[in-house]
C-alpha positions as YAML, in Angstrom:
chain: A
units: angstrom
residues:
- id: 1
  name: MET
  ca: [32.13, 29.75, 86.95]
- id: 2
  name: SER
  ca: [31.16, 31.08, 83.54]
- id: 3
  name: GLY
  ca: [33.93, 31.00, 80.99]
- id: 4
  name: SER
  ca: [36.16, 28.59, 82.97]
- id: 5
  name: SER
  ca: [38.39, 26.25, 80.99]
- id: 6
  name: PRO
  ca: [38.01, 22.46, 81.20]
- id: 7
  name: THR
  ca: [41.81, 22.10, 81.18]
- id: 8
  name: THR
  ca: [43.87, 21.75, 84.33]
- id: 9
  name: PRO
  ca: [44.54, 25.19, 85.87]
- id: 10
  name: ASP
  ca: [48.09, 26.47, 85.77]
- id: 11
  name: PRO
  ca: [49.28, 26.36, 89.41]
- id: 12
  name: ALA
  ca: [51.54, 29.34, 88.71]
- id: 13
  name: LEU
  ca: [48.54, 31.57, 88.01]
- id: 14
  name: PRO
  ca: [46.81, 33.27, 90.96]
- id: 15
  name: ARG
  ca: [43.32, 32.02, 91.75]
- id: 16
  name: ARG
  ca: [40.64, 34.31, 90.39]
- id: 17
  name: ARG
  ca: [39.26, 36.59, 93.07]
- id: 18
  name: ARG
  ca: [35.53, 36.15, 93.62]
- id: 19
  name: LEU
  ca: [32.85, 38.70, 94.53]
- id: 20
  name: ALA
  ca: [29.26, 38.26, 95.64]
- id: 21
  name: VAL
  ca: [27.13, 41.39, 95.29]
- id: 22
  name: LEU
  ca: [23.80, 41.93, 97.08]
- id: 23
  name: ILE
  ca: [21.33, 44.40, 95.57]
- id: 24
  name: SER
  ca: [17.75, 45.58, 95.88]
- id: 25
  name: GLY
  ca: [17.29, 48.07, 93.07]
- id: 26
  name: SER
  ca: [18.50, 49.43, 89.75]
- id: 27
  name: GLY
  ca: [22.04, 48.19, 90.22]
- id: 28
  name: THR
  ca: [24.09, 51.23, 89.20]
- id: 29
  name: ASN
  ca: [26.72, 50.45, 91.85]
- id: 30
  name: LEU
  ca: [26.67, 46.84, 90.66]
- id: 31
  name: GLN
  ca: [27.28, 48.10, 87.12]
- id: 32
  name: ALA
  ca: [30.38, 49.95, 88.30]
- id: 33
  name: LEU
  ca: [31.71, 46.67, 89.67]
- id: 34
  name: ILE
  ca: [30.75, 44.76, 86.51]
- id: 35
  name: ASP
  ca: [32.60, 47.32, 84.39]
- id: 36
  name: ALA
  ca: [35.67, 47.18, 86.67]
- id: 37
  name: GLN
  ca: [36.09, 43.40, 86.97]
- id: 38
  name: ASN
  ca: [39.22, 42.09, 85.25]
- id: 39
  name: THR
  ca: [40.51, 45.60, 84.61]
- id: 40
  name: PRO
  ca: [43.37, 47.31, 86.47]
- id: 41
  name: ALA
  ca: [40.72, 48.64, 88.87]
- id: 42
  name: LEU
  ca: [39.77, 45.08, 89.93]
- id: 43
  name: PRO
  ca: [42.40, 42.77, 88.44]
- id: 44
  name: ASN
  ca: [41.83, 39.02, 88.19]
- id: 45
  name: THR
  ca: [38.38, 39.45, 89.73]
- id: 46
  name: SER
  ca: [34.98, 38.04, 88.78]
- id: 47
  name: ILE
  ca: [31.52, 38.58, 90.19]
- id: 48
  name: VAL
  ca: [30.27, 35.06, 90.85]
- id: 49
  name: LEU
  ca: [26.84, 35.89, 92.32]
- id: 50
  name: VAL
  ca: [24.31, 38.72, 92.32]
- id: 51
  name: LEU
  ca: [21.64, 38.19, 94.96]
- id: 52
  name: SER
  ca: [18.52, 40.35, 95.22]
- id: 53
  name: ASN
  ca: [15.72, 40.53, 97.76]
- id: 54
  name: ARG
  ca: [13.46, 42.16, 95.17]
- id: 55
  name: LYS
  ca: [12.32, 40.15, 92.16]
- id: 56
  name: ALA
  ca: [11.95, 43.18, 89.88]
- id: 57
  name: ALA
  ca: [15.36, 44.67, 90.70]
- id: 58
  name: HIS
  ca: [16.92, 45.86, 87.45]
- id: 59
  name: GLY
  ca: [20.30, 44.86, 88.80]
- id: 60
  name: LEU
  ca: [19.36, 41.24, 88.05]
- id: 61
  name: VAL
  ca: [18.98, 42.21, 84.39]
- id: 62
  name: ARG
  ca: [22.38, 43.90, 84.47]
- id: 63
  name: ALA
  ca: [23.90, 40.68, 85.82]
- id: 64
  name: THR
  ca: [22.32, 38.35, 83.28]
- id: 65
  name: SER
  ca: [23.18, 40.79, 80.46]
- id: 66
  name: ALA
  ca: [26.85, 40.93, 81.40]
- id: 67
  name: SER
  ca: [29.44, 39.12, 79.29]
- id: 68
  name: PRO
  ca: [29.73, 36.41, 80.42]
- id: 69
  name: PRO
  ca: [26.40, 36.38, 82.29]
- id: 70
  name: ILE
  ca: [26.67, 36.50, 86.07]
- id: 71
  name: PRO
  ca: [24.73, 33.91, 88.11]
- id: 72
  name: THR
  ca: [21.82, 35.44, 90.02]
- id: 73
  name: ALA
  ca: [19.57, 34.48, 92.91]
- id: 74
  name: TYR
  ca: [16.42, 35.97, 94.42]
- id: 75
  name: LEU
  ca: [15.10, 35.59, 97.94]
- id: 76
  name: ALA
  ca: [12.64, 37.99, 99.61]
- id: 77
  name: LEU
  ca: [11.70, 37.94, 103.26]
- id: 78
  name: GLN
  ca: [7.89, 37.94, 103.15]
- id: 79
  name: PRO
  ca: [7.51, 35.30, 100.39]
- id: 80
  name: TYR
  ca: [10.04, 33.15, 102.25]
- id: 81
  name: LEU
  ca: [8.05, 33.37, 105.48]
- id: 82
  name: ARG
  ca: [4.75, 32.64, 103.67]
- id: 83
  name: HIS
  ca: [6.15, 29.57, 101.95]
- id: 84
  name: ASN
  ca: [7.89, 28.29, 105.08]
- id: 85
  name: PRO
  ca: [5.41, 28.35, 108.00]
- id: 86
  name: GLY
  ca: [7.19, 28.45, 111.31]
- id: 87
  name: LYS
  ca: [10.34, 29.99, 109.90]
- id: 88
  name: THR
  ca: [11.63, 33.30, 111.27]
- id: 89
  name: ARG
  ca: [13.58, 36.34, 110.14]
- id: 90
  name: GLU
  ca: [16.70, 34.63, 111.51]
- id: 91
  name: ASP
  ca: [15.99, 31.56, 109.35]
- id: 92
  name: TYR
  ca: [15.69, 33.85, 106.33]
- id: 93
  name: ASP
  ca: [19.03, 35.48, 107.07]
- id: 94
  name: LEU
  ca: [20.64, 32.05, 107.45]
- id: 95
  name: GLU
  ca: [19.22, 31.06, 104.07]
- id: 96
  name: LEU
  ca: [20.68, 34.24, 102.57]
- id: 97
  name: ALA
  ca: [24.03, 33.32, 104.10]
- id: 98
  name: ARG
  ca: [23.75, 29.78, 102.70]
- id: 99
  name: ILE
  ca: [23.19, 31.13, 99.18]
- id: 100
  name: VAL
  ca: [26.13, 33.51, 99.52]
- id: 101
  name: VAL
  ca: [28.72, 31.13, 100.96]
- id: 102
  name: ARG
  ca: [27.78, 28.43, 98.44]
- id: 103
  name: ALA
  ca: [29.19, 30.79, 95.77]
- id: 104
  name: LYS
  ca: [32.54, 30.82, 97.64]
- id: 105
  name: PRO
  ca: [33.19, 34.57, 97.44]
- id: 106
  name: ASP
  ca: [36.32, 36.20, 98.80]
- id: 107
  name: VAL
  ca: [34.40, 39.43, 99.54]
- id: 108
  name: VAL
  ca: [30.69, 40.29, 99.78]
- id: 109
  name: VAL
  ca: [29.59, 43.75, 98.64]
- id: 110
  name: LEU
  ca: [26.26, 45.26, 99.67]
- id: 111
  name: ALA
  ca: [25.55, 47.58, 96.75]
- id: 112
  name: GLY
  ca: [22.16, 49.14, 97.42]
- id: 113
  name: TRP
  ca: [20.99, 46.19, 99.55]
- id: 114
  name: MET
  ca: [17.87, 47.37, 101.37]
- id: 115
  name: HIS
  ca: [17.72, 44.76, 104.11]
- id: 116
  name: ILE
  ca: [19.51, 45.00, 107.44]
- id: 117
  name: VAL
  ca: [21.78, 41.99, 107.75]
- id: 118
  name: SER
  ca: [21.59, 40.31, 111.12]
- id: 119
  name: GLU
  ca: [24.30, 39.08, 113.42]
- id: 120
  name: SER
  ca: [23.33, 35.52, 112.41]
- id: 121
  name: PHE
  ca: [24.17, 36.30, 108.77]
- id: 122
  name: LEU
  ca: [27.48, 37.88, 109.75]
- id: 123
  name: GLU
  ca: [28.41, 35.01, 112.06]
- id: 124
  name: VAL
  ca: [28.12, 32.58, 109.15]
- id: 125
  name: LEU
  ca: [30.34, 34.72, 106.95]
- id: 126
  name: ARG
  ca: [32.87, 35.12, 109.75]
- id: 127
  name: GLY
  ca: [33.09, 31.34, 109.90]
- id: 128
  name: HIS
  ca: [31.75, 31.21, 113.47]
- id: 129
  name: HIS
  ca: [28.46, 29.51, 112.59]
- id: 130
  name: LYS
  ca: [28.34, 26.41, 110.39]
- id: 131
  name: ILE
  ca: [25.22, 25.93, 108.31]
- id: 132
  name: GLU
  ca: [24.07, 22.79, 106.58]
- id: 133
  name: ASP
  ca: [23.98, 22.76, 102.79]
- id: 134
  name: GLU
  ca: [20.61, 21.48, 101.65]
- id: 135
  name: ILE
  ca: [22.01, 20.57, 98.21]
- id: 136
  name: ARG
  ca: [23.10, 16.93, 98.33]
- id: 137
  name: THR
  ca: [25.30, 15.06, 95.94]
- id: 138
  name: PRO
  ca: [24.69, 11.49, 94.71]
- id: 139
  name: GLY
  ca: [25.61, 8.98, 97.39]
- id: 140
  name: ASP
  ca: [24.66, 11.21, 100.32]
- id: 141
  name: SER
  ca: [22.27, 9.53, 102.70]
- id: 142
  name: ASP
  ca: [19.35, 11.33, 104.31]
- id: 143
  name: ASN
  ca: [21.24, 11.19, 107.60]
- id: 144
  name: ASP
  ca: [24.45, 12.70, 106.23]
- id: 145
  name: GLU
  ca: [25.26, 16.15, 107.48]
- id: 146
  name: ASN
  ca: [26.74, 18.35, 104.78]
- id: 147
  name: PRO
  ca: [27.90, 21.55, 106.48]
- id: 148
  name: ILE
  ca: [29.21, 24.41, 104.39]
- id: 149
  name: SER
  ca: [32.66, 25.27, 105.63]
- id: 150
  name: THR
  ca: [33.83, 28.83, 105.22]
- id: 151
  name: GLY
  ca: [36.58, 31.03, 106.50]
- id: 152
  name: PRO
  ca: [36.04, 34.69, 107.31]
- id: 153
  name: ILE
  ca: [34.47, 36.51, 104.34]
- id: 154
  name: PRO
  ca: [34.54, 40.32, 104.66]
- id: 155
  name: VAL
  ca: [31.28, 42.16, 104.05]
- id: 156
  name: ILE
  ca: [31.30, 45.81, 102.96]
- id: 157
  name: ASN
  ca: [28.51, 48.29, 102.28]
- id: 158
  name: ILE
  ca: [28.15, 51.60, 100.48]
- id: 159
  name: HIS
  ca: [26.15, 54.26, 102.33]
- id: 160
  name: PRO
  ca: [25.30, 57.74, 100.97]
- id: 161
  name: ALA
  ca: [26.26, 59.70, 104.08]
- id: 162
  name: LEU
  ca: [29.31, 60.58, 106.13]
- id: 163
  name: PRO
  ca: [30.15, 58.37, 109.14]
- id: 164
  name: GLY
  ca: [27.62, 58.78, 111.95]
- id: 165
  name: GLN
  ca: [25.62, 61.38, 110.05]
- id: 166
  name: PHE
  ca: [22.47, 59.78, 108.57]
- id: 167
  name: ASP
  ca: [22.44, 56.07, 109.39]
- id: 168
  name: GLY
  ca: [19.78, 53.86, 107.85]
- id: 169
  name: ALA
  ca: [17.26, 54.39, 105.09]
- id: 170
  name: ASN
  ca: [16.58, 57.52, 103.00]
- id: 171
  name: ALA
  ca: [19.98, 59.00, 103.84]
- id: 172
  name: ILE
  ca: [20.21, 61.04, 100.62]
- id: 173
  name: GLN
  ca: [16.91, 62.80, 101.15]
- id: 174
  name: ARG
  ca: [17.46, 63.30, 104.87]
- id: 175
  name: GLY
  ca: [20.93, 64.72, 104.25]
- id: 176
  name: TYR
  ca: [19.77, 67.01, 101.45]
- id: 177
  name: GLU
  ca: [16.91, 68.41, 103.53]
- id: 178
  name: ALA
  ca: [19.14, 68.90, 106.57]
- id: 179
  name: PHE
  ca: [21.68, 70.83, 104.48]
- id: 180
  name: GLN
  ca: [19.02, 73.04, 102.93]
- id: 181
  name: ARG
  ca: [17.71, 73.83, 106.44]
- id: 182
  name: GLY
  ca: [21.22, 74.75, 107.58]
- id: 183
  name: GLU
  ca: [21.48, 71.87, 110.07]
- id: 184
  name: VAL
  ca: [24.66, 70.43, 108.50]
- id: 185
  name: ASP
  ca: [27.33, 72.08, 106.37]
- id: 186
  name: ARG
  ca: [28.73, 69.06, 104.53]
- id: 187
  name: LEU
  ca: [27.50, 65.78, 103.09]
- id: 188
  name: GLY
  ca: [29.14, 62.76, 101.55]
- id: 189
  name: VAL
  ca: [29.31, 59.04, 101.00]
- id: 190
  name: MET
  ca: [31.29, 56.15, 102.44]
- id: 191
  name: VAL
  ca: [32.08, 52.49, 102.06]
- id: 192
  name: HIS
  ca: [32.38, 50.70, 105.40]
- id: 193
  name: ARG
  ca: [32.81, 47.25, 106.86]
- id: 194
  name: VAL
  ca: [29.48, 45.74, 107.88]
- id: 195
  name: VAL
  ca: [28.67, 45.08, 111.52]
- id: 196
  name: ALA
  ca: [25.33, 44.39, 113.18]
- id: 197
  name: GLU
  ca: [24.85, 48.07, 114.06]
- id: 198
  name: VAL
  ca: [23.45, 49.77, 110.96]
- id: 199
  name: ASP
  ca: [26.07, 51.81, 109.05]
- id: 200
  name: ARG
  ca: [28.40, 51.83, 112.06]
- id: 201
  name: GLY
  ca: [31.21, 49.63, 110.77]
- id: 202
  name: GLU
  ca: [34.76, 50.87, 110.20]
- id: 203
  name: PRO
  ca: [34.86, 53.29, 107.25]
- id: 204
  name: LEU
  ca: [37.13, 52.17, 104.41]
- id: 205
  name: ILE
  ca: [36.73, 55.18, 102.12]
- id: 206
  name: VAL
  ca: [34.98, 58.44, 102.99]
- id: 207
  name: ARG
  ca: [34.37, 61.12, 100.40]
- id: 208
  name: GLU
  ca: [32.65, 64.49, 100.75]
- id: 209
  name: VAL
  ca: [30.20, 65.40, 97.97]
- id: 210
  name: PRO
  ca: [29.74, 69.09, 97.13]
- id: 211
  name: ILE
  ca: [26.24, 70.50, 97.51]
- id: 212
  name: GLU
  ca: [24.85, 73.99, 96.89]
- id: 213
  name: LYS
  ca: [22.08, 75.90, 98.60]
- id: 214
  name: GLY
  ca: [18.92, 75.87, 96.51]
- id: 215
  name: GLU
  ca: [19.98, 73.18, 94.03]
- id: 216
  name: SER
  ca: [17.54, 70.35, 93.42]
- id: 217
  name: ILE
  ca: [17.90, 67.00, 95.11]
- id: 218
  name: GLU
  ca: [18.14, 65.40, 91.66]
- id: 219
  name: VAL
  ca: [21.27, 67.42, 90.82]
- id: 220
  name: TYR
  ca: [22.86, 66.57, 94.17]
- id: 221
  name: GLU
  ca: [21.91, 62.90, 93.87]
- id: 222
  name: GLU
  ca: [23.48, 62.60, 90.42]
- id: 223
  name: ARG
  ca: [26.72, 64.10, 91.75]
- id: 224
  name: LEU
  ca: [26.69, 61.75, 94.74]
- id: 225
  name: HIS
  ca: [26.08, 58.64, 92.63]
- id: 226
  name: SER
  ca: [29.06, 59.43, 90.41]
- id: 227
  name: VAL
  ca: [31.22, 59.41, 93.55]
- id: 228
  name: GLU
  ca: [29.65, 56.15, 94.73]
- id: 229
  name: TRP
  ca: [30.59, 54.42, 91.48]
- id: 230
  name: GLU
  ca: [34.23, 55.36, 92.05]
- id: 231
  name: ILE
  ca: [34.64, 54.47, 95.70]
- id: 232
  name: ILE
  ca: [32.72, 51.19, 95.66]
- id: 233
  name: VAL
  ca: [35.32, 49.88, 93.22]
- id: 234
  name: GLN
  ca: [38.23, 51.35, 95.18]
- id: 235
  name: ALA
  ca: [37.03, 49.92, 98.49]
- id: 236
  name: THR
  ca: [36.32, 46.51, 96.96]
- id: 237
  name: LYS
  ca: [39.86, 46.37, 95.58]
- id: 238
  name: ARG
  ca: [41.27, 47.38, 98.93]
- id: 239
  name: VAL
  ca: [39.52, 44.54, 100.76]
- id: 240
  name: LEU
  ca: [40.31, 42.01, 98.02]
- id: 241
  name: ASP
  ca: [43.96, 43.00, 98.29]
- id: 242
  name: GLU
  ca: [43.78, 42.27, 102.03]
- id: 243
  name: VAL
  ca: [42.26, 38.80, 101.74]
- id: 244
  name: LYS
  ca: [43.49, 37.67, 98.29]
- id: 245
  name: PRO
  ca: [46.48, 39.82, 97.35]
- id: 246
  name: MET
  ca: [47.80, 39.81, 93.81]
- id: 247
  name: PRO
  ca: [51.40, 38.74, 93.17]
- id: 248
  name: PRO
  ca: [53.79, 41.71, 93.13]
- id: 249
  name: SER
  ca: [54.31, 41.31, 89.38]
- id: 250
  name: GLU
  ca: [50.62, 41.99, 88.84]
- id: 251
  name: GLY
  ca: [50.81, 45.38, 90.58]
- id: 252
  name: ASN
  ca: [49.27, 45.45, 94.01]
- id: 253
  name: GLY
  ca: [50.12, 48.93, 95.19]
- id: 254
  name: ILE
  ca: [47.50, 51.01, 96.92]
- id: 255
  name: ASP
  ca: [47.27, 54.43, 95.37]
- id: 256
  name: SER
  ca: [46.20, 57.60, 97.07]
- id: 257
  name: ASP
  ca: [42.57, 57.17, 96.00]
- id: 258
  name: ASP
  ca: [42.33, 54.01, 98.15]
- id: 259
  name: ARG
  ca: [43.01, 55.80, 101.40]
- id: 260
  name: VAL
  ca: [40.23, 56.88, 103.72]
- id: 261
  name: GLU
  ca: [39.57, 60.48, 102.88]
- id: 262
  name: LYS
  ca: [38.71, 62.21, 106.10]
- id: 263
  name: PRO
  ca: [36.18, 65.00, 105.63]
...
């Protein structure tokens, strides 16, 4: 990991908590996590991987420009299938999982990741499906199996809609238009645990976002994004505290902002 010391770690210090973040676009939610790492909002936490399925995603620039720079990876579905005849969408998802678990994260955050993760991907992160690591070390024979072992790694996602309201893509636009037509009377954003059903996992934090009749979608979207940047950090801390809690002396209380806010 960048910035690690060559000296022997102090066993009294807690192991640094590790995040992998998956992105597809500009990376504003990623930036919120970058800014929060190793602060009271995300104590003793480092982002160890940013993975994108789009080569031009500006989030990759945000990662490499961070201090210290964050390791990045890129893997897109169609180029993968073209360069690997006979491979399938499931093979691609397993390769994504291989890249992720190789970074040994404690939590995986989907922060504007525009690719539906499959059950195969989730099974690897749950530790139910072993995958072979294609990176071999000196002394390995061609016949050696080198499976990546992993325990359960939680996966969470931020979605710009209230639970069950506008699942899937283009949720901001669909929600805005529905409100302006009078079909819904409230909108919001949530962070939820990821399951195979799109945007149907258990909500961790739910927050309503105010919207006014006649205002532009740009104004509403700016307001919504500011809420996203808050709750993606809060939800990430909540899940990290579940799987890799900080010692009591470091302050591990959950404040009121970490609770699910029912609309």
